[in-house]
C-alpha positions in Angstrom: 105.0 92.6 94.1 104.4 89.0 95.0 106.8 86.1 94.4 105.2 82.6 94.7 102.2 84.1 96.4 104.1 86.0 99.1 104.2 89.8 99.2 107.7 91.1 98.9 108.2 94.0 101.4 109.5 97.2 99.8 110.0 100.7 101.2 108.6 103.7 99.3 111.8 104.4 97.5 112.2 100.9 96.1 108.5 100.8 95.1 108.8 104.1 93.3 111.9 102.9 91.4 110.1 99.7 90.3 107.1 101.7 89.2 109.1 104.2 87.3 111.2 101.7 85.5 108.3 99.5 84.5 106.2 102.6 83.4 109.1 103.8 81.2 109.5 100.4 79.6 105.8 100.0 78.9 105.6 103.6 77.5 108.0 102.6 74.7 105.8 99.7 73.5 103.8 100.1 70.3 100.1 99.7 70.8 100.0 100.9 74.4 97.8 103.9 75.0 99.5 106.8 76.8 96.6 106.9 79.3 96.6 103.2 80.3 95.2 102.6 83.8 96.5 99.2 84.9 99.3 96.8 84.1 99.6 93.2 85.0 102.8 91.2 84.6 103.1 87.5 85.2 106.4 85.7 84.8 106.6 82.0 85.1 109.7 79.9 85.0 
């Protein structure tokens, strides 16, 4: 994960939690294939 172009350090546990939560959210969206390969999220505020 990057914030303002800087990598945010994460240990393996935190990285896996982020991945699992995001994958679970995406899997509930209509129109998303079950076998998707890559996900890109950009949030600007």
